[in-house]
Structures are given as structure tokens and as C-alpha cells.
C-alpha positions in Angstrom: -2.5 -7.1 10.8 -5.1 -8.8 8.7 -7.7 -6.8 6.9 -10.7 -7.8 4.8 -11.4 -6.6 1.3 -14.5 -4.7 2.7 -12.3 -2.9 5.3 -9.9 -1.8 2.6 -12.6 -0.8 0.2 -14.4 1.3 2.9 -11.1 3.0 3.9 -10.3 3.9 0.3 -13.8 5.3 -0.4 -13.8 7.2 2.9 -10.8 9.2 1.6 -12.8 10.0 -1.6 -10.4 7.8 -3.6 -11.6 5.7 -6.6 -12.2 2.0 -6.0 -12.0 0.0 -9.2 -14.6 -2.8 -9.6 -15.2 -3.0 -13.3 -13.0 -4.9 -15.8 -10.5 -7.6 -15.7 -7.3 -7.0 -13.7 -8.4 -3.5 -12.7 -6.1 -3.4 -9.7 -6.7 -1.8 -6.3 -3.2 -1.8 -4.8 -3.3 -0.4 -1.2 -0.4 0.1 1.2 -1.2 0.4 4.9 1.4 2.0 7.1 1.4 0.7 10.7 0.0 3.6 12.7 1.1 2.2 16.1 4.8 3.0 15.5 4.3 6.8 15.8 6.6 7.3 12.8 9.5 5.6 14.6 11.8 3.5 12.4 11.3 -0.1 13.5 13.5 -1.9 11.0 10.6 -4.4 10.7 8.2 -5.5 8.1 5.2 -4.1 10.1 3.0 -2.7 7.3 0.6 -4.3 4.8 0.0 -4.3 1.1 -3.4 -5.5 -0.3 -4.3 -6.3 -3.9 -8.0 -6.5 -5.0 -9.1 -7.2 -8.6 -11.5 -9.4 -10.7 -10.7 -12.1 -13.2 -13.5 -13.8 -15.2 -16.1 -12.4 -12.8 -14.3 -13.8 -9.8 -13.3 -11.2 -7.1 -9.8 -11.8 -5.7 -8.1 -10.3 -2.6 -4.5 -10.8 -1.4 -2.5 -9.4 1.5 1.2 -9.4 2.3 3.3 -8.1 5.2 5.7 -5.4 3.9 7.5 -2.2 4.9 6.6 1.2 3.6 9.5 2.9 5.4 13.3 2.7 4.8 15.3 1.1 7.5 17.6 2.9 9.9 20.7 1.8 8.0 19.5 3.5 4.8 18.6 6.7 6.6 22.1 6.9 8.0 24.0 5.6 4.9 22.3 7.4 2.0 22.8 6.1 -1.5 21.3 9.4 -2.7 22.4 12.7 -1.2 18.8 13.9 -1.4 17.6 11.3 1.0 15.5 8.1 1.0 12.2 7.5 -0.7 9.0 7.2 1.3 5.7 6.9 -0.5 3.5 10.0 0.1 0.0 9.1 1.2 -2.5 9.5 -1.6 -3.9 7.7 -4.7 -1.8 7.4 -7.8 -4.3 6.5 -10.5 -2.8 5.4 -13.8 0.8 5.7 -12.5 1.7 2.1 -13.6 0.8 -0.1 -16.4 1.7 -3.6 -17.7 
């Protein structure tokens, strides 16, 4: 699914999360889980990742098709006895840096 920067920005702000607009490379990285799958493992890249930021006063927006869920194989053949990683919904400000 394709989204606009405004749709993403509005969704982020509607959750009372911070939207970064000031500064160079102040990244807004947003993962969107496909809500039509009803939490069923599809083994498909059916989610989205968007990236919004500014460079030299120019606003940039990118979007990619991704998956936010592990595939069926990895749920059945665990590498880690504690399970597979799934990103918990929320905002993780300052969790990564260059």
C-alpha cells in the first residue's frame, strides 16, 4: 500500500508520538503493519516502512515494502528458545544513532 508523508505524519501525531521536522537528517522511521491479515502469518512482504527527513531544507520521503513479522518457518524452527522477535508497537525515540 502506498502512503503519503502527510498520512504518516497525521497517524504518528494522532498517537501523541513526536514527529521530527527540525534539523538535518532528523529521521522519522515508521513501520506500518498490514492490518488486513488479522495477525495471520502470511509469509509475504505485505507491510510498509517509511522514512521522512530533511536535508539542506529539502523535505524527503521514501517508502518500501517490508515485513514486520517473522515467517512461518522461523516460528516453527526457532533459532532462539525464547521465541522470535516482533517489534512492539510504539515510538522508540533515540534508540538508534549513526
